DSSP file (Angstrom, degrees, kcal/mol; ACC not computed):
  #  RESIDUE AA STRUCTURE BP1 BP2  ACC     N-H-->O    O-->H-N    N-H-->O    O-->H-N    TCO  KAPPA ALPHA  PHI   PSI    X-CA   Y-CA   Z-CA
    1    1 A M              0   0    0      0, 0.0     2,-0.3     0, 0.0    55,-0.1   0.000 360.0 360.0 360.0 136.5  -43.6    9.5  -13.4
    2    2 A N     >  -     0   0    0     53,-0.2     4,-2.3     1,-0.1     5,-0.2  -0.547 360.0-142.9 -73.8 130.4  -44.2   12.7  -15.1
    3    3 A T  H  > S+     0   0    0     -2,-0.3     4,-2.3     1,-0.2     5,-0.2   0.885 100.5  54.1 -63.4 -40.6  -42.7   15.7  -13.2
    4    4 A A  H  > S+     0   0    0      2,-0.2     4,-2.3     1,-0.2    -1,-0.2   0.907 109.4  47.9 -59.7 -43.0  -45.7   18.0  -14.1
    5    5 A K  H  > S+     0   0    0      2,-0.2     4,-2.7     1,-0.2     5,-0.2   0.930 111.1  50.9 -64.1 -43.5  -48.2   15.4  -12.7
    6    6 A A  H  X S+     0   0    0     -4,-2.3     4,-2.3     1,-0.2    -2,-0.2   0.903 110.0  49.3 -60.2 -40.7  -46.1   15.1   -9.5
    7    7 A L  H  X S+     0   0    0     -4,-2.3     4,-2.5     2,-0.2    -1,-0.2   0.913 110.5  50.5 -63.3 -45.0  -46.0   18.8   -9.1
    8    8 A I  H  X S+     0   0    0     -4,-2.3     4,-2.6     1,-0.2    -2,-0.2   0.932 112.0  47.1 -63.3 -44.8  -49.8   19.1   -9.5
    9    9 A V  H  X S+     0   0    0     -4,-2.7     4,-2.7     1,-0.2    -1,-0.2   0.908 111.2  52.1 -62.6 -39.5  -50.4   16.3   -6.9
   10   10 A L  H  X S+     0   0    0     -4,-2.3     4,-1.5    -5,-0.2    -2,-0.2   0.893 110.7  46.8 -62.3 -40.7  -48.0   18.0   -4.5
   11   11 A V  H  X S+     0   0    0     -4,-2.5     4,-0.8     2,-0.2    -1,-0.2   0.916 113.6  49.3 -66.4 -42.9  -49.8   21.4   -4.9
   12   12 A L  H >X S+     0   0    0     -4,-2.6     3,-0.8     1,-0.2     4,-0.6   0.886 107.9  54.4 -62.5 -39.6  -53.2   19.6   -4.4
   13   13 A S  H >< S+     0   0    0     -4,-2.7     3,-1.1     1,-0.2     4,-0.5   0.863 100.9  58.7 -64.1 -35.0  -51.9   17.8   -1.3
   14   14 A S  H 3< S+     0   0    0     -4,-1.5     3,-0.5     1,-0.3    -1,-0.2   0.765  96.3  63.7 -66.7 -23.3  -50.8   21.0    0.3
   15   15 A L  H << S+     0   0    0     -3,-0.8    -1,-0.3    -4,-0.8    -2,-0.2   0.791 108.8  40.8 -66.8 -27.8  -54.5   22.2    0.1
   16   16 A F  S << S+     0   0    0     -3,-1.1    -1,-0.2    -4,-0.6    -2,-0.2   0.411  87.0 117.3-100.9  -1.1  -55.4   19.3    2.4
   17   17 A A        -     0   0    0     -3,-0.5    57,-0.1    -4,-0.5    22,-0.1  -0.523  65.1-125.6 -72.4 129.5  -52.5   19.7    4.8
   18   18 A P        -     0   0    0      0, 0.0    31,-0.1     0, 0.0     3,-0.1  -0.379  17.3-165.2 -70.0 151.7  -53.5   20.6    8.4
   19   19 A L        -     0   0    0      1,-0.4     2,-0.3    29,-0.1    28,-0.1   0.807  68.2  -4.2-102.5 -46.4  -51.9   23.7   10.0
   20   20 A T    >   -     0   0    0      1,-0.1     3,-0.8    26,-0.0    -1,-0.4  -0.966  64.3-113.4-144.9 160.7  -52.8   23.2   13.6
   21   21 A K  G >  S+     0   0    0     -2,-0.3     3,-1.9     1,-0.2    -1,-0.1   0.866 114.7  62.8 -61.2 -36.1  -54.7   20.8   15.8
   22   22 A A  G 3  S+     0   0    0      1,-0.3    -1,-0.2     3,-0.1     0, 0.0   0.806  98.8  55.2 -59.1 -30.4  -57.2   23.6   16.6
   23   23 A Q  G <  S+     0   0    0     -3,-0.8    -1,-0.3     1,-0.2    -2,-0.2   0.490 100.0  64.9 -83.9  -1.1  -58.1   23.8   12.9
   24   24 A L    <   +     0   0    0     -3,-1.9    -1,-0.2    -4,-0.2    24,-0.1  -0.598  55.4 158.8-118.0  67.2  -59.0   20.1   12.9
   25   25 A P        +     0   0    0      0, 0.0     2,-0.3     0, 0.0    -1,-0.1   0.763  69.1   1.8 -66.5 -24.1  -62.0   19.8   15.2
   26   26 A S  S    S-     0   0    0     -3,-0.1     2,-0.1   129,-0.1   129,-0.1  -0.931  89.4 -73.2-153.2 174.9  -63.2   16.6   13.7
   27   27 A Q        -     0   0    0     -2,-0.3     2,-0.4   126,-0.2    13,-0.2  -0.429  36.9-166.0 -75.1 145.7  -62.4   13.9   11.1
   28   28 A S  E     +A   39   0A   0     11,-2.8    11,-2.2    -2,-0.1     2,-0.3  -0.994  14.2 169.8-132.3 138.6  -62.9   14.6    7.4
   29   29 A F  E     +A   38   0A   0     -2,-0.4     2,-0.3     9,-0.2     9,-0.2  -0.974  11.7 153.3-155.3 134.4  -62.9   11.8    4.9
   30   30 A S  E     +A   37   0A   0      7,-2.7     7,-3.2    -2,-0.3     2,-0.3  -0.949  20.4 130.5-154.3 144.2  -63.7   11.3    1.2
   31   31 A G  E     +A   36   0A   0     -2,-0.3     5,-0.3     5,-0.3     2,-0.2  -0.951  18.3 175.0 178.0 162.5  -62.3    8.8   -1.3
   32   32 A N        -     0   0    0      3,-2.1    64,-0.0    -2,-0.3    66,-0.0  -0.758  63.0 -57.7-155.5-159.2  -62.9    6.1   -3.9
   33   33 A A  S    S+     0   0    0     -2,-0.2     3,-0.1     1,-0.2    64,-0.1   0.425 131.2  39.5 -77.1   3.4  -60.8    4.0   -6.3
   34   34 A D  S    S+     0   0    0      1,-0.4    20,-0.9    63,-0.1     2,-0.3   0.681 122.7   7.9-122.0 -34.3  -59.3    7.1   -7.9
   35   35 A V  E     - B   0  53A   0     18,-0.2    -3,-2.1     2,-0.0    -1,-0.4  -0.994  56.5-167.6-152.6 148.9  -58.5    9.7   -5.2
   36   36 A A  E     +AB  31  52A   0     16,-2.2    16,-2.8    -2,-0.3     2,-0.3  -0.990   5.1 178.8-139.4 145.5  -58.6    9.8   -1.4
   37   37 A R  E     +AB  30  51A   0     -7,-3.2    -7,-2.7    -2,-0.3     2,-0.3  -0.990   7.2 164.2-147.0 137.1  -58.5   12.6    1.1
   38   38 A A  E     +AB  29  50A   0     12,-2.2    12,-3.4    -2,-0.3     2,-0.3  -0.992   5.6 176.0-149.7 151.0  -58.6   12.6    4.9
   39   39 A S  E     +AB  28  49A   0    -11,-2.2   -11,-2.8    -2,-0.3     2,-0.3  -0.978  27.7  95.1-152.1 155.6  -57.8   15.0    7.7
   40   40 A G  E     - B   0  48A   0      8,-2.0     8,-2.5    -2,-0.3     2,-0.4  -0.973  68.1 -54.4 161.3-147.6  -58.1   14.9   11.4
   41   41 A V  E     - B   0  47A   0     -2,-0.3   112,-2.7   112,-0.3     6,-0.2  -0.991  41.3-130.3-134.0 127.1  -56.2   14.1   14.6
   42   42 A W  B >   -J  152   0B   0      4,-3.1     3,-2.3    -2,-0.4   110,-0.2  -0.302  33.9-106.9 -64.1 161.2  -54.5   10.8   15.3
   43   43 A E  T 3  S+     0   0    0    108,-1.1    -1,-0.1     1,-0.3   109,-0.1   0.717 122.7  65.6 -61.8 -20.0  -55.2    9.2   18.7
   44   44 A S  T 3  S-     0   0    0      2,-0.1    -1,-0.3   107,-0.1     3,-0.1   0.385 120.9-110.9 -83.2   4.0  -51.7   10.3   19.6
   45   45 A Q  S <  S+     0   0    0     -3,-2.3     2,-0.4     1,-0.3    32,-0.2   0.489  74.1 134.4  81.7   7.9  -52.9   13.9   19.2
   46   46 A E        -     0   0    0     30,-0.1    -4,-3.1     1,-0.0    -1,-0.3  -0.719  56.3-122.9 -85.7 138.9  -51.0   14.8   16.1
   47   47 A G  E     -BC  41  75A   0     28,-2.1    28,-2.6    -2,-0.4     2,-0.4  -0.510  33.6-168.9 -73.2 145.6  -52.9   16.6   13.3
   48   48 A V  E     -BC  40  74A   0     -8,-2.5    -8,-2.0    26,-0.2     2,-0.4  -0.998  20.5-173.8-143.9 142.4  -52.8   14.8   10.0
   49   49 A G  E     -BC  39  73A   0     24,-2.4    24,-3.0    -2,-0.4     2,-0.4  -0.998  12.7-170.7-131.3 132.7  -53.8   15.5    6.4
   50   50 A I  E     +BC  38  72A   0    -12,-3.4   -12,-2.2    -2,-0.4     2,-0.4  -0.981   8.3 177.4-124.8 132.0  -53.7   12.8    3.7
   51   51 A F  E     -BC  37  71A   0     20,-2.1    20,-3.0    -2,-0.4     2,-0.4  -0.985   6.1-179.2-132.6 124.8  -54.0   13.1    0.0
   52   52 A C  E     +BC  36  70A   0    -16,-2.8   -16,-2.2    -2,-0.4     2,-0.3  -0.974   8.2 161.8-124.5 139.0  -53.7   10.2   -2.4
   53   53 A G  E     -BC  35  69A   0     16,-2.3    16,-2.2    -2,-0.4     2,-0.3  -0.989  40.6-100.0-152.1 158.2  -54.0   10.2   -6.1
   54   54 A R  E     - C   0  68A   0    -20,-0.9     2,-0.6    -2,-0.3    14,-0.3  -0.649  24.2-156.7 -83.3 137.3  -53.1    8.1   -9.2
   55   55 A M        +     0   0    0     12,-3.7     2,-0.3    -2,-0.3   -53,-0.2  -0.589  60.0  71.8-111.2  66.3  -50.0    9.3  -11.0
   56   56 A T  S    S-     0   0    0     -2,-0.6     2,-0.2    10,-0.1    10,-0.1  -0.913  77.3 -89.9-162.4-179.8  -50.7    7.9  -14.5
   57   57 A S     >  -     0   0    0     -2,-0.3     4,-2.0     1,-0.1     5,-0.2  -0.622  37.5-110.4-101.6 164.4  -52.7    8.2  -17.7
   58   58 A L  H  > S+     0   0    0     -2,-0.2     4,-2.2     1,-0.2     5,-0.1   0.879 119.8  56.2 -60.7 -38.1  -56.0    6.5  -18.6
   59   59 A D  H  > S+     0   0    0      2,-0.2     4,-1.0     1,-0.2    -1,-0.2   0.909 107.0  47.9 -63.1 -42.5  -54.2    4.4  -21.1
   60   60 A A  H  4>S+     0   0    0      1,-0.2     5,-2.9     2,-0.2     3,-0.4   0.892 109.7  53.3 -63.5 -41.0  -51.7    3.1  -18.4
   61   61 A I  H ><5S+     0   0    0     -4,-2.0     3,-1.8     1,-0.2     5,-0.3   0.919 104.7  55.1 -61.6 -42.9  -54.6    2.3  -16.1
   62   62 A S  H 3<5S+     0   0    0     -4,-2.2    -1,-0.2     1,-0.3    -2,-0.2   0.788 108.7  48.5 -62.8 -26.3  -56.3    0.2  -18.8
   63   63 A R  T 3<5S-     0   0    0     -4,-1.0    -1,-0.3    -3,-0.4    -2,-0.2   0.400 120.2-110.4 -91.0   2.1  -53.1   -1.9  -19.1
   64   64 A G  T < 5S+     0   0    0     -3,-1.8    -3,-0.2    -4,-0.3    -2,-0.1   0.742  85.8 120.7  79.4  21.5  -53.0   -2.3  -15.3
   65   65 A E      < +     0   0    0     -5,-2.9    -4,-0.2    -6,-0.1     2,-0.2  -0.013  32.9 147.7-107.9  27.5  -49.9   -0.1  -15.0
   66   66 A S        -     0   0    0     -6,-0.3     2,-0.4    -5,-0.3   -10,-0.1  -0.421  29.0-162.1 -68.4 133.9  -51.4    2.5  -12.7
   67   67 A Q        -     0   0    0     -2,-0.2   -12,-3.7   -12,-0.1     2,-0.3  -0.924   9.8-176.8-113.2 144.1  -49.1    4.1  -10.2
   68   68 A A  E     -C   54   0A   0     -2,-0.4    24,-1.7    24,-0.3     2,-0.3  -0.965   6.9-170.2-140.3 155.4  -50.4    5.9   -7.1
   69   69 A V  E     -CD  53  91A   0    -16,-2.2   -16,-2.3    -2,-0.3     2,-0.4  -0.985  10.0-148.7-144.8 152.1  -48.9    7.9   -4.2
   70   70 A C  E     -CD  52  90A   0     20,-2.8    20,-3.1    -2,-0.3     2,-0.5  -0.969   6.1-151.5-120.9 139.0  -50.0    9.4   -1.0
   71   71 A F  E     -CD  51  89A   0    -20,-3.0   -20,-2.1    -2,-0.4     2,-0.6  -0.955  14.0-166.7-108.4 122.8  -48.8   12.5    0.7
   72   72 A V  E     -CD  50  88A   0     16,-2.7    16,-2.3    -2,-0.5     2,-0.5  -0.936   2.7-171.0-115.1 112.7  -49.1   12.4    4.5
   73   73 A T  E     -CD  49  87A   0    -24,-3.0   -24,-2.4    -2,-0.6     2,-0.4  -0.903   6.4-173.2-106.1 125.3  -48.6   15.6    6.4
   74   74 A E  E     -CD  48  86A   0     12,-2.8    12,-2.3    -2,-0.5     2,-0.4  -0.918   9.9-159.4-121.4 145.0  -48.5   15.5   10.2
   75   75 A V  E     -CD  47  85A   0    -28,-2.6   -28,-2.1    -2,-0.4     2,-0.4  -0.987   9.8-177.3-126.0 124.9  -48.3   18.3   12.7
   76   76 A Q  E     - D   0  84A   0      8,-2.5     8,-3.1    -2,-0.4     2,-0.7  -0.978  26.6-127.0-124.3 135.8  -47.1   17.8   16.3
   77   77 A A  E     + D   0  83A   0     -2,-0.4     3,-0.1     6,-0.2   -57,-0.0  -0.706  25.4 177.0 -79.4 114.1  -47.0   20.4   19.0
   78   78 A L  E     -     0   0A   0      4,-2.5     2,-0.3    -2,-0.7    -1,-0.2   0.671  69.4 -34.1 -88.5 -19.1  -43.5   20.7   20.4
   79   79 A G  E >  S- D   0  82A   0      3,-0.7     3,-2.2     0, 0.0    -1,-0.3  -0.951  97.6 -36.6 179.2 178.3  -44.4   23.5   22.7
   80   80 A K  T 3  S-     0   0    0      1,-0.3    -2,-0.0    -2,-0.3    -3,-0.0  -0.367 130.3  -7.3 -58.1 125.0  -46.7   26.5   22.8
   81   81 A D  T 3  S+     0   0    0     -2,-0.1    -1,-0.3     1,-0.1    -4,-0.0   0.757 110.5 110.8  56.1  29.2  -46.8   28.1   19.4
   82   82 A L  E <   +D   79   0A   0     -3,-2.2    -4,-2.5     2,-0.0    -3,-0.7  -0.658  43.9 175.4-131.1  78.3  -44.1   25.7   18.2
   83   83 A P  E     -D   77   0A   0      0, 0.0     2,-0.5     0, 0.0    -6,-0.2  -0.535  21.9-146.1 -84.1 150.0  -45.5   23.1   15.7
   84   84 A S  E     -D   76   0A   0     -8,-3.1    -8,-2.5    -2,-0.2     2,-0.5  -0.978  18.8-167.6-109.8 121.6  -43.4   20.5   13.9
   85   85 A V  E     +D   75   0A   0     -2,-0.5     2,-0.3   -10,-0.2   -10,-0.2  -0.928   9.7 173.3-114.8 131.3  -44.7   19.8   10.4
   86   86 A S  E     -D   74   0A   0    -12,-2.3   -12,-2.8    -2,-0.5     2,-0.4  -0.997  14.2-162.5-137.5 142.8  -43.5   16.9    8.2
   87   87 A T  E     -D   73   0A   0     -2,-0.3     2,-0.3   -14,-0.2   -14,-0.2  -0.990  12.5-176.0-123.4 128.0  -44.7   15.6    4.9
   88   88 A N  E     -D   72   0A   0    -16,-2.3   -16,-2.7    -2,-0.4     2,-0.5  -0.929  21.9-129.2-124.2 149.4  -43.8   12.1    3.7
   89   89 A T  E     -D   71   0A   0     -2,-0.3     2,-0.4   -18,-0.2   -18,-0.2  -0.857  20.9-165.2 -99.5 127.6  -44.5   10.3    0.5
   90   90 A Y  E     -D   70   0A   0    -20,-3.1   -20,-2.8    -2,-0.5     2,-0.5  -0.919  16.3-134.5-111.3 136.5  -46.1    6.9    0.7
   91   91 A I  E     -DE  69 103A   0     12,-2.5    12,-2.6    -2,-0.4     2,-0.3  -0.799  26.6-119.4 -91.9 130.4  -46.1    4.6   -2.3
   92   92 A V  E     - E   0 102A   0    -24,-1.7   -24,-0.3    -2,-0.5    10,-0.3  -0.520  30.1-179.1 -71.7 125.6  -49.5    2.9   -2.8
   93   93 A Q  E    S+     0   0A   0      8,-3.1     2,-0.3     1,-0.4     9,-0.2   0.851  71.1   4.2 -91.0 -45.0  -49.2   -0.9   -2.6
   94   94 A T  E     + E   0 101A   0      7,-1.6     7,-2.7     2,-0.0    -1,-0.4  -0.988  62.0 173.3-141.5 149.5  -52.9   -1.8   -3.2
   95   95 A W  E     + E   0 100A   0     -2,-0.3     2,-0.2     5,-0.2     5,-0.2  -0.828  15.1 144.8-159.1 114.5  -55.9    0.3   -4.1
   96   96 A D        -     0   0    0      3,-2.3    -2,-0.0    -2,-0.3   -62,-0.0  -0.727  66.9 -77.3-136.0-171.7  -59.4   -1.0   -5.0
   97   97 A K  S    S+     0   0    0     -2,-0.2     3,-0.1     1,-0.2   -64,-0.1   0.630 127.5  43.9 -69.4 -12.0  -62.9    0.2   -4.3
   98   98 A H  S    S-     0   0    0      1,-0.3    34,-2.2    34,-0.1    35,-1.0   0.796 120.7  -6.1-100.5 -38.6  -62.8   -1.1   -0.7
   99   99 A R  E     - F   0 131A   0     32,-0.2    -3,-2.3    33,-0.2     2,-0.4  -0.990  47.2-143.3-158.3 164.3  -59.4    0.0    0.6
  100  100 A L  E     -EF  95 130A   0     30,-2.5    30,-2.8    -2,-0.3     2,-0.4  -0.991  11.4-168.5-130.4 136.7  -56.0    1.6    0.0
  101  101 A V  E     +EF  94 129A   0     -7,-2.7    -8,-3.1    -2,-0.4    -7,-1.6  -0.994  11.0 176.3-128.7 123.6  -52.7    0.5    1.5
  102  102 A A  E     -EF  92 128A   0     26,-2.4    26,-2.7    -2,-0.4     2,-0.3  -0.931   6.1-170.0-126.9 151.2  -49.6    2.8    1.1
  103  103 A E  E     +EF  91 127A   0    -12,-2.6   -12,-2.5    -2,-0.3     2,-0.3  -0.988  14.9 177.3-145.6 148.5  -46.2    2.3    2.6
  104  104 A T  E     - F   0 126A   0     22,-2.5    22,-3.1    -2,-0.3     2,-0.3  -0.974  12.2-174.3-143.2 153.6  -42.9    4.1    3.1
  105  105 A S  E     + F   0 125A   0     -2,-0.3     2,-0.3    20,-0.2    20,-0.2  -0.987   7.7 168.6-149.0 158.2  -39.7    2.9    4.9
  106  106 A F  E     - F   0 124A   0     18,-2.0    18,-3.3    -2,-0.3     2,-0.4  -0.970  29.4-116.6-160.1 164.4  -36.3    4.1    6.0
  107  107 A Y  E     -GF 115 123A   0      8,-0.6     8,-2.7    -2,-0.3     2,-0.3  -0.872  27.7-169.9-109.0 143.9  -33.4    3.2    8.2
  108  108 A A  E     -GF 114 122A   0     14,-2.5    14,-2.8    -2,-0.4     6,-0.2  -0.972  17.5-127.3-133.2 148.2  -32.2    5.3   11.2
  109  109 A D    >   -     0   0    0      4,-2.5     3,-2.0    -2,-0.3    12,-0.1  -0.210  48.1 -82.8 -81.5-177.4  -29.2    5.1   13.4
  110  110 A K  T 3  S+     0   0    0      1,-0.3    -1,-0.1     2,-0.1    11,-0.0   0.701 131.0  54.6 -62.5 -21.4  -29.3    5.0   17.3
  111  111 A D  T 3  S-     0   0    0      2,-0.1    -1,-0.3     3,-0.0     3,-0.1   0.443 120.1-108.2 -90.7  -0.8  -29.8    8.8   17.4
  112  112 A G  S <  S+     0   0    0     -3,-2.0     2,-0.3     1,-0.3    -2,-0.1   0.533  71.9 140.3  87.6   7.0  -32.8    8.7   15.1
  113  113 A N        -     0   0    0      1,-0.1    -4,-2.5    -5,-0.0    -1,-0.3  -0.665  60.0-105.8 -84.8 135.7  -31.1   10.2   12.1
  114  114 A E  E     +G  108   0A   0     -2,-0.3    -6,-0.3    -6,-0.2     2,-0.3  -0.365  54.5 157.9 -61.7 136.0  -31.9    8.7    8.7
  115  115 A T  E     -G  107   0A   0     -8,-2.7    -8,-0.6     1,-0.1     2,-0.1  -0.847  42.1 -73.8-147.8-179.7  -29.1    6.6    7.3
  116  116 A A        -     0   0    0     -2,-0.3     2,-1.5     1,-0.1     5,-0.1  -0.338  63.6 -84.0 -75.1 164.3  -28.2    3.8    4.9
  117  117 A A  S    S+     0   0    0     -2,-0.1     2,-0.2   -10,-0.1    -1,-0.1  -0.568  70.4 159.5 -72.6  91.8  -29.1    0.1    5.7
  118  118 A L    >   -     0   0    0     -2,-1.5     3,-1.1     1,-0.0    -3,-0.0  -0.654  56.5-101.1-110.2 168.1  -26.1   -0.7    7.9
  119  119 A G  T 3  S+     0   0    0      1,-0.2    -2,-0.0    -2,-0.2    -1,-0.0   0.799 123.1  43.6 -58.5 -31.6  -25.7   -3.5   10.5
  120  120 A T  T 3  S+     0   0    0      2,-0.1    -1,-0.2     0, 0.0     2,-0.1   0.474  95.8  96.7 -95.9  -3.9  -26.3   -1.0   13.3
  121  121 A S    <   -     0   0    0     -3,-1.1     2,-0.4   -12,-0.1   -12,-0.2  -0.481  65.9-132.3 -90.1 159.5  -29.3    0.8   11.8
  122  122 A T  E     -F  108   0A   0    -14,-2.8   -14,-2.5    -2,-0.1     2,-0.4  -0.906  14.0-132.0-111.0 135.6  -33.0    0.1   12.4
  123  123 A K  E     -F  107   0A   0     -2,-0.4    21,-0.7   -16,-0.2     2,-0.5  -0.743  18.5-165.3 -88.5 133.7  -35.6   -0.2    9.7
  124  124 A F  E     -FH 106 143A   0    -18,-3.3   -18,-2.0    -2,-0.4     2,-0.5  -0.972   1.8-168.5-117.2 128.9  -38.8    1.7   10.2
  125  125 A V  E     -FH 105 142A   0     17,-2.1    17,-2.9    -2,-0.5     2,-0.5  -0.973   1.6-166.5-120.7 123.9  -41.8    0.9    8.0
  126  126 A F  E     -FH 104 141A   0    -22,-3.1   -22,-2.5    -2,-0.5     2,-0.4  -0.935   7.6-175.2-110.2 132.1  -44.8    3.2    8.0
  127  127 A R  E     -FH 103 140A   0     13,-2.5    13,-3.0    -2,-0.5     2,-0.5  -0.991  11.3-160.3-129.8 131.4  -48.1    2.0    6.5
  128  128 A V  E     -FH 102 139A   0    -26,-2.7   -26,-2.4    -2,-0.4     2,-0.5  -0.950   8.6-167.2-110.5 129.8  -51.3    3.9    6.0
  129  129 A V  E     -FH 101 138A   0      9,-2.8     9,-2.4    -2,-0.5     2,-0.5  -0.972   2.2-168.7-119.4 121.3  -54.6    1.9    5.5
  130  130 A V  E     -FH 100 137A   0    -30,-2.8   -30,-2.5    -2,-0.5     2,-0.7  -0.959   5.2-161.3-112.6 122.4  -57.7    3.7    4.3
  131  131 A D  E  >> -FH  99 136A   0      5,-2.6     5,-1.7    -2,-0.5     4,-1.2  -0.901   5.1-172.5-103.0 104.2  -60.9    1.6    4.5
  132  132 A F  T  45S+     0   0    0    -34,-2.2   -33,-0.2    -2,-0.7    -1,-0.2   0.859  84.5  51.4 -66.5 -35.6  -63.5    3.2    2.2
  133  133 A D  T  45S+     0   0    0    -35,-1.0    -1,-0.2     1,-0.2   -34,-0.1   0.921 120.2  32.9 -67.7 -45.7  -66.3    0.9    3.4
  134  134 A A  T  45S-     0   0    0    -36,-0.3    -1,-0.2     2,-0.1    -2,-0.2   0.541 102.7-131.5 -88.5  -7.6  -65.8    1.8    7.1
  135  135 A R  T  <5 +     0   0    0     -4,-1.2     2,-0.3     1,-0.2    -3,-0.2   0.940  60.5 136.8  53.3  51.6  -64.6    5.3    6.3
  136  136 A S  E   < -H  131   0A   0     -5,-1.7    -5,-2.6    18,-0.0     2,-0.4  -0.922  42.6-157.4-129.5 153.5  -61.6    4.9    8.6
  137  137 A V  E     +H  130   0A   0     -2,-0.3    15,-2.5    -7,-0.2     2,-0.3  -0.998  14.4 177.3-131.5 129.7  -57.9    5.7    8.4
  138  138 A S  E     -HI 129 151A   0     -9,-2.4    -9,-2.8    -2,-0.4     2,-0.4  -0.950  15.8-154.5-131.0 151.8  -55.1    4.0   10.3
  139  139 A K  E     -HI 128 150A   0     11,-2.9    11,-3.5    -2,-0.3     2,-0.4  -0.993  10.7-164.9-126.1 134.9  -51.3    4.3   10.4
  140  140 A F  E     -HI 127 149A   0    -13,-3.0   -13,-2.5    -2,-0.4     2,-0.5  -0.966   3.5-161.4-121.5 134.5  -49.1    1.5   11.5
  141  141 A V  E     -HI 126 148A   0      7,-3.0     7,-2.4    -2,-0.4     2,-0.5  -0.965   6.9-161.9-117.5 123.0  -45.4    1.8   12.4
  142  142 A E  E     +HI 125 147A   0    -17,-2.9   -17,-2.1    -2,-0.5     2,-0.4  -0.923  15.7 167.0-110.8 126.1  -43.3   -1.3   12.4
  143  143 A I  E >  S-HI 124 146A   0      3,-2.8     3,-2.4    -2,-0.5   -19,-0.1  -0.985  70.2 -19.1-138.5 122.8  -39.9   -1.3   14.3
  144  144 A N  T 3  S-     0   0    0    -21,-0.7     3,-0.1    -2,-0.4   -20,-0.1   0.861 127.8 -49.1  53.1  41.4  -37.9   -4.4   15.0
  145  145 A G  T 3  S+     0   0    0      1,-0.2     2,-0.4     0, 0.0    -1,-0.3   0.453 116.0 113.7  80.7  -2.8  -40.9   -6.7   14.5
  146  146 A R  E <   -I  143   0A   0     -3,-2.4    -3,-2.8     2,-0.0     2,-0.4  -0.894  51.3-155.9-108.7 133.0  -43.2   -4.7   16.7
  147  147 A T  E     -I  142   0A   0     -2,-0.4     2,-0.4    -5,-0.2    -5,-0.2  -0.907   7.5-170.5-113.9 134.0  -46.2   -2.8   15.3
  148  148 A I  E     -I  141   0A   0     -7,-2.4    -7,-3.0    -2,-0.4     2,-0.4  -0.976  13.8-153.1-119.4 134.0  -47.9    0.3   16.8
  149  149 A G  E     -I  140   0A   0     -2,-0.4     2,-0.4    -9,-0.2    -9,-0.2  -0.885  10.5-170.1-114.9 140.3  -51.2    1.5   15.3
  150  150 A Y  E     -I  139   0A   0    -11,-3.5   -11,-2.9    -2,-0.4     2,-0.4  -0.962   9.2-161.3-122.5 142.4  -52.7    4.9   15.3
  151  151 A H  E     -I  138   0A   0     -2,-0.4  -108,-1.1   -13,-0.2     2,-0.3  -0.954  27.0-106.6-127.1 145.3  -56.2    5.6   14.2
  152  152 A L  B     -J   42   0B   0    -15,-2.5  -110,-0.2    -2,-0.4   -15,-0.2  -0.520  46.9-111.8 -65.4 127.0  -57.9    8.8   13.1
  153  153 A K        -     0   0    0   -112,-2.7  -112,-0.3    -2,-0.3  -126,-0.2  -0.316  31.9-110.4 -64.9 142.7  -60.2    9.9   15.9
  154  154 A A        -     0   0    0      1,-0.1    -1,-0.1  -128,-0.1   -18,-0.0  -0.364  40.2 -93.4 -69.1 150.9  -63.9    9.7   15.2
  155  155 A A              0   0    0      1,-0.1  -129,-0.1  -129,-0.1    -1,-0.1  -0.373 360.0 360.0 -63.5 143.4  -65.8   12.9   14.8
  156  156 A P              0   0    0      0, 0.0    -1,-0.1     0, 0.0  -130,-0.1   0.503 360.0 360.0 -68.2 360.0  -67.4   14.1   18.0
């Protein structure tokens, strides 16, 4: 992946990153087979901003070698005037004119600290699914064979 392209996408993703829940009164969504953007509030009350883009050239796309990435920024209120902001990179697994699926995973120890894949660590898989036809965004978290789903709240 070209470093300059990655930097451009990172800068663009920061334009769509939410700052606080109050600034996200409703869901916002746009996307197609080349770029996707969404922001809003998960049902769990965390603010979220998502930006996905292809990280390749037109020549590579024509050969079927397109690579894509999503930046997912989430904001959680830890207390009054104390937000916790995190941005994670998701690798796009599939992307066509109907939907996009991106995934990231890591291992954590019993205290929740990220670690290597050891016998005592737990694997966490985060998956974002964007349905262009239904104009919906969902996040799924898989832990020990159990899946929890979060959905972007519908606009009021």
